[in-house]
VONU-762790 format. One record per atom (N, C-alpha, C): residue in one letter; atom name; chain; z, x, y; residue number from 1. Coordinates in nm, 4 decimals. Example, Ala and Ser with C-alpha at 12.3 -4.5 7.8 and 13.67 -1.06 7.14 Angstrom:
residuo  atomo  cadena  c3  c1  c2  num
A  N  A  0.7800  1.3190  -0.5690  1
A  CA  A  0.7800  1.2300  -0.4500  1
A  C  A  0.7800  1.3200  -0.3300  1
S  N  A  0.7080  1.2850  -0.2250  2
S  CA  A  0.7140  1.3670  -0.1060  2
S  C  A  0.7870  1.2900  0.0030  2
END
This chain:
residuo  atomo  cadena  c3  c1  c2  num
M  N  A  -1.9381  3.3870  -3.2117  1
M  CA  A  -1.9310  3.3481  -3.3354  1
M  C  A  -2.0324  3.2457  -3.3932  1
S  N  A  -2.0985  3.2803  -3.4643  2
S  CA  A  -2.2140  3.1822  -3.5182  2
S  C  A  -2.1576  3.0887  -3.6324  2
I  N  A  -2.1947  2.9603  -3.6347  3
I  CA  A  -2.1525  2.8646  -3.7296  3
I  C  A  -2.2709  2.8424  -3.8108  3
R  N  A  -2.2572  2.8433  -3.9444  4
R  CA  A  -2.3756  2.8150  -4.0260  4
R  C  A  -2.3831  2.6856  -4.0795  4
C  N  A  -2.4944  2.6232  -4.0667  5
C  CA  A  -2.5179  2.4739  -4.0932  5
C  C  A  -2.4853  2.4597  -4.2517  5
I  N  A  -2.3993  2.3583  -4.2704  6
I  CA  A  -2.3665  2.3267  -4.4142  6
I  C  A  -2.4739  2.2784  -4.5094  6
L  N  A  -2.6023  2.2429  -4.4403  7
L  CA  A  -2.7181  2.2117  -4.5301  7
L  C  A  -2.7955  2.3132  -4.5522  7
C  N  A  -2.8623  2.3736  -4.4579  8
C  CA  A  -2.9478  2.4908  -4.4677  8
C  C  A  -2.9037  2.6175  -4.4547  8
N  N  A  -2.7888  2.6297  -4.4134  9
N  CA  A  -2.7311  2.7770  -4.3828  9
N  C  A  -2.7763  2.8498  -4.2800  9
S  N  A  -2.8624  2.7952  -4.1860  10
S  CA  A  -2.8941  2.8461  -4.0573  10
S  C  A  -2.7892  2.8900  -3.9691  10
T  N  A  -2.7788  2.9926  -3.8985  11
T  CA  A  -2.6872  3.0264  -3.7965  11
T  C  A  -2.7439  2.9476  -3.6515  11
D  N  A  -2.8539  2.8947  -3.6562  12
D  CA  A  -2.9094  2.8309  -3.5326  12
D  C  A  -2.8482  2.6839  -3.5091  12
T  N  A  -2.7200  2.6854  -3.4729  13
T  CA  A  -2.6473  2.5676  -3.4531  13
T  C  A  -2.5935  2.5600  -3.2998  13
H  N  A  -2.5766  2.4459  -3.2553  14
H  CA  A  -2.5126  2.4415  -3.1181  14
H  C  A  -2.4148  2.3211  -3.1112  14
V  N  A  -2.3129  2.3180  -3.0179  15
V  CA  A  -2.2243  2.2139  -3.0020  15
V  C  A  -2.2806  2.1014  -2.9296  15
S  N  A  -2.2980  1.9781  -2.9972  16
S  CA  A  -2.3445  1.8517  -2.9320  16
S  C  A  -2.2270  1.7704  -2.8650  16
D  N  A  -2.1133  1.7900  -2.9146  17
D  CA  A  -1.9890  1.7167  -2.8428  17
D  C  A  -1.8720  1.7736  -2.9157  17
R  N  A  -1.7634  1.7476  -2.8402  18
R  CA  A  -1.6132  1.8062  -2.8818  18
R  C  A  -1.5480  1.6616  -2.8796  18
I  N  A  -1.4554  1.6567  -2.9896  19
I  CA  A  -1.3718  1.5397  -3.0097  19
I  C  A  -1.2360  1.5969  -2.9978  19
D  N  A  -1.1393  1.5175  -2.9171  20
D  CA  A  -0.9920  1.5549  -2.9069  20
D  C  A  -0.9226  1.5091  -3.0278  20
T  N  A  -0.8661  1.5955  -3.1124  21
T  CA  A  -0.8049  1.5483  -3.2377  21
T  C  A  -0.6841  1.4730  -3.2137  21
A  N  A  -0.6163  1.4954  -3.1037  22
A  CA  A  -0.5059  1.4056  -3.0826  22
A  C  A  -0.5304  1.2494  -3.0700  22
Q  N  A  -0.6631  1.2227  -2.9747  23
Q  CA  A  -0.7080  1.0957  -2.9518  23
Q  C  A  -0.7643  1.0417  -3.0830  23
L  N  A  -0.8329  1.1324  -3.1677  24
L  CA  A  -0.8878  1.0700  -3.2904  24
L  C  A  -0.7631  1.0369  -3.3866  24
S  N  A  -0.6488  1.1252  -3.3976  25
S  CA  A  -0.5404  1.0761  -3.4743  25
S  C  A  -0.4660  0.9503  -3.4207  25
S  N  A  -0.4618  0.9213  -3.2890  26
S  CA  A  -0.4347  0.8019  -3.2391  26
S  C  A  -0.5133  0.6934  -3.2801  26
L  N  A  -0.6460  0.6940  -3.2628  27
L  CA  A  -0.7339  0.5880  -3.3187  27
L  C  A  -0.6974  0.5597  -3.4546  27
Y  N  A  -0.6987  0.6510  -3.5376  28
Y  CA  A  -0.6850  0.6237  -3.6759  28
Y  C  A  -0.5413  0.5512  -3.6977  28
R  N  A  -0.4455  0.5878  -3.6299  29
R  CA  A  -0.2966  0.5405  -3.6520  29
R  C  A  -0.3107  0.3936  -3.5802  29
D  N  A  -0.3714  0.3587  -3.4648  30
D  CA  A  -0.3813  0.2385  -3.3944  30
D  C  A  -0.4405  0.1275  -3.4766  30
R  N  A  -0.5719  0.1668  -3.5138  31
R  CA  A  -0.6682  0.0725  -3.5633  31
R  C  A  -0.6481  0.0624  -3.7157  31
A  N  A  -0.6187  0.1746  -3.7886  32
A  CA  A  -0.6201  0.1675  -3.9375  32
A  C  A  -0.4876  0.1812  -4.0013  32
G  N  A  -0.3828  0.2080  -3.9243  33
G  CA  A  -0.2440  0.2112  -3.9653  33
G  C  A  -0.2120  0.3493  -4.0524  33
T  N  A  -0.2985  0.4325  -4.0210  34
T  CA  A  -0.3007  0.5568  -4.1302  34
T  C  A  -0.2738  0.6900  -4.0433  34
D  N  A  -0.2032  0.7865  -4.0838  35
D  CA  A  -0.1719  0.9110  -4.0120  35
D  C  A  -0.2809  1.0250  -4.0485  35
A  N  A  -0.3725  1.0505  -3.9596  36
A  CA  A  -0.4753  1.1445  -3.9950  36
A  C  A  -0.4370  1.3034  -3.9275  36
A  N  A  -0.3230  1.2766  -3.8542  37
A  CA  A  -0.2907  1.4168  -3.7607  37
A  C  A  -0.2716  1.5366  -3.8709  37
R  N  A  -0.2334  1.5168  -3.9800  38
R  CA  A  -0.2045  1.6234  -4.0650  38
R  C  A  -0.3308  1.6896  -4.1207  38
F  N  A  -0.4574  1.6453  -4.0905  39
F  CA  A  -0.5703  1.7073  -4.1414  39
F  C  A  -0.6366  1.7887  -4.0376  39
F  N  A  -0.5819  1.7894  -3.9041  40
F  CA  A  -0.6320  1.8667  -3.7925  40
F  C  A  -0.5314  1.9832  -3.7437  40
N  N  A  -0.6003  2.0959  -3.7536  41
N  CA  A  -0.5315  2.2046  -3.6987  41
N  C  A  -0.5548  2.2793  -3.5930  41
T  N  A  -0.6629  2.2078  -3.5233  42
T  CA  A  -0.7295  2.2651  -3.3917  42
T  C  A  -0.7043  2.1310  -3.2914  42
P  N  A  -0.7103  2.1770  -3.1752  43
P  CA  A  -0.7006  2.0554  -3.0579  43
P  C  A  -0.8349  1.9789  -3.0430  43
F  N  A  -0.9426  2.0429  -3.1042  44
F  CA  A  -1.0894  1.9745  -3.0927  44
F  C  A  -1.1601  2.0060  -3.2221  44
I  N  A  -1.2287  1.8933  -3.2440  45
I  CA  A  -1.3428  1.9185  -3.3433  45
I  C  A  -1.4859  1.9152  -3.2861  45
E  N  A  -1.5603  2.0063  -3.3256  46
E  CA  A  -1.7005  2.0085  -3.2626  46
E  C  A  -1.7949  1.9301  -3.3599  46
L  N  A  -1.8695  1.8695  -3.2913  47
L  CA  A  -1.9826  1.8034  -3.3486  47
L  C  A  -2.1027  1.8971  -3.3327  47
R  N  A  -2.1458  1.9657  -3.4310  48
R  CA  A  -2.2556  2.0592  -3.4196  48
R  C  A  -2.3858  2.0009  -3.4692  48
T  N  A  -2.5125  2.0457  -3.4011  49
T  CA  A  -2.6349  2.0155  -3.4430  49
T  C  A  -2.7122  2.1379  -3.4886  49
C  N  A  -2.7741  2.1477  -3.6017  50
C  CA  A  -2.8581  2.2521  -3.6762  50
C  C  A  -2.9894  2.2412  -3.5984  50
N  N  A  -3.0273  2.3457  -3.5333  51
N  CA  A  -3.1681  2.3466  -3.4554  51
N  C  A  -3.2812  2.3712  -3.5640  51
H  N  A  -3.2285  2.3923  -3.6747  52
H  CA  A  -3.3483  2.4414  -3.7770  52
H  C  A  -3.3864  2.3027  -3.8557  52
C  N  A  -3.2745  2.2258  -3.8991  53
C  CA  A  -3.2876  2.1206  -4.0007  53
C  C  A  -3.2605  1.9771  -3.9284  53
G  N  A  -3.1832  1.9969  -3.8216  54
G  CA  A  -3.1528  1.8751  -3.7524  54
G  C  A  -3.0288  1.7995  -3.7946  54
L  N  A  -2.9458  1.8628  -3.8960  55
L  CA  A  -2.8194  1.8012  -3.9382  55
L  C  A  -2.7201  1.8074  -3.8410  55
K  N  A  -2.6281  1.6979  -3.8407  56
K  CA  A  -2.5285  1.7117  -3.7497  56
K  C  A  -2.3986  1.7020  -3.8259  56
F  N  A  -2.3095  1.7950  -3.8153  57
F  CA  A  -2.1848  1.8159  -3.8875  57
F  C  A  -2.0610  1.8429  -3.7856  57
Y  N  A  -1.9505  1.8175  -3.8569  58
Y  CA  A  -1.8265  1.8511  -3.8023  58
Y  C  A  -1.7756  1.9921  -3.8321  58
C  N  A  -1.7263  2.0603  -3.7392  59
C  CA  A  -1.6609  2.1863  -3.7430  59
C  C  A  -1.5304  2.2021  -3.6644  59
P  N  A  -1.4175  2.2296  -3.7205  60
P  CA  A  -1.4158  2.2545  -3.8718  60
P  C  A  -1.4051  2.1202  -3.9481  60
Q  N  A  -1.4320  2.1327  -4.0631  61
Q  CA  A  -1.4355  1.9909  -4.1375  61
Q  C  A  -1.2940  1.9507  -4.1697  61
A  N  A  -1.2692  1.8171  -4.1578  62
A  CA  A  -1.1321  1.7698  -4.1900  62
A  C  A  -1.1569  1.6763  -4.3106  62
I  N  A  -1.0892  1.7061  -4.4183  63
I  CA  A  -1.1073  1.6478  -4.5382  63
I  C  A  -0.9809  1.5705  -4.5797  63
G  N  A  -0.9827  1.4410  -4.5845  64
G  CA  A  -0.8826  1.3445  -4.6223  64
G  C  A  -0.8312  1.3745  -4.7698  64
D  N  A  -0.7124  1.3343  -4.7998  65
D  CA  A  -0.6596  1.3344  -4.9296  65
D  C  A  -0.6399  1.1925  -4.9656  65
G  N  A  -0.6024  1.1789  -5.1108  66
G  CA  A  -0.6071  1.0518  -5.1745  66
G  C  A  -0.5086  0.9457  -5.0895  66
K  N  A  -0.4007  0.9959  -5.0614  67
K  CA  A  -0.3015  0.9025  -4.9841  67
K  C  A  -0.3862  0.8339  -4.8482  67
F  N  A  -0.4529  0.9343  -4.7876  68
F  CA  A  -0.5322  0.8885  -4.6446  68
F  C  A  -0.6235  0.7851  -4.6950  68
Y  N  A  -0.6997  0.7987  -4.7844  69
Y  CA  A  -0.7976  0.6937  -4.8324  69
Y  C  A  -0.7495  0.5795  -4.9044  69
D  N  A  -0.6245  0.5831  -4.9754  70
D  CA  A  -0.5596  0.4642  -5.0040  70
D  C  A  -0.5133  0.3736  -4.9003  70
E  N  A  -0.4505  0.4475  -4.7927  71
E  CA  A  -0.4019  0.3714  -4.6628  71
E  C  A  -0.5484  0.3176  -4.5954  71
L  N  A  -0.6497  0.3920  -4.5795  72
L  CA  A  -0.7457  0.3457  -4.5049  72
L  C  A  -0.8372  0.2423  -4.5711  72
Q  N  A  -0.8021  0.2137  -4.7126  73
Q  CA  A  -0.8637  0.0972  -4.7663  73
Q  C  A  -0.8015  -0.0348  -4.7524  73
Q  N  A  -0.6742  -0.0102  -4.6893  74
Q  CA  A  -0.6047  -0.1470  -4.6643  74
Q  C  A  -0.6635  -0.1910  -4.5248  74
Y  N  A  -0.7156  -0.1120  -4.4411  75
Y  CA  A  -0.7810  -0.1553  -4.3166  75
Y  C  A  -0.8844  -0.2541  -4.3445  75
S  N  A  -0.8931  -0.3702  -4.2712  76
S  CA  A  -0.9928  -0.4717  -4.3096  76
S  C  A  -1.1170  -0.4451  -4.2626  76
G  N  A  -1.1608  -0.3298  -4.1638  77
G  CA  A  -1.2723  -0.3032  -4.1189  77
G  C  A  -1.3478  -0.1786  -4.2050  77
Y  N  A  -1.2457  -0.1357  -4.3055  78
Y  CA  A  -1.3067  -0.0195  -4.3697  78
Y  C  A  -1.4365  -0.0382  -4.4519  78
Y  N  A  -1.4361  -0.1475  -4.5340  79
Y  CA  A  -1.5480  -0.2064  -4.6008  79
Y  C  A  -1.6230  -0.3184  -4.5403  79
L  N  A  -1.7448  -0.3016  -4.5160  80
L  CA  A  -1.8259  -0.4087  -4.4565  80
L  C  A  -1.8569  -0.5180  -4.5861  80
E  N  A  -1.8620  -0.6486  -4.5209  81
E  CA  A  -1.8888  -0.7448  -4.6174  81
E  C  A  -2.0406  -0.7569  -4.6525  81
END
């Protein structure tokens, strides 16, 4: 299955890395005190690179909701001074 680049629409992309969503959820919970697990429906998210334009993007995309970002703003490291 070819994955299209979200910028240039090229199908010439490759997997650069794989991220364990259980570990990622745990990091969000432990560091920021927010639950991100509800946004992941796969065991891994791929970091993909487009060989045409060079964009790096995640697949599948996980998009947080308002509650998630409200909670994340409470984390002291969310905004840099």
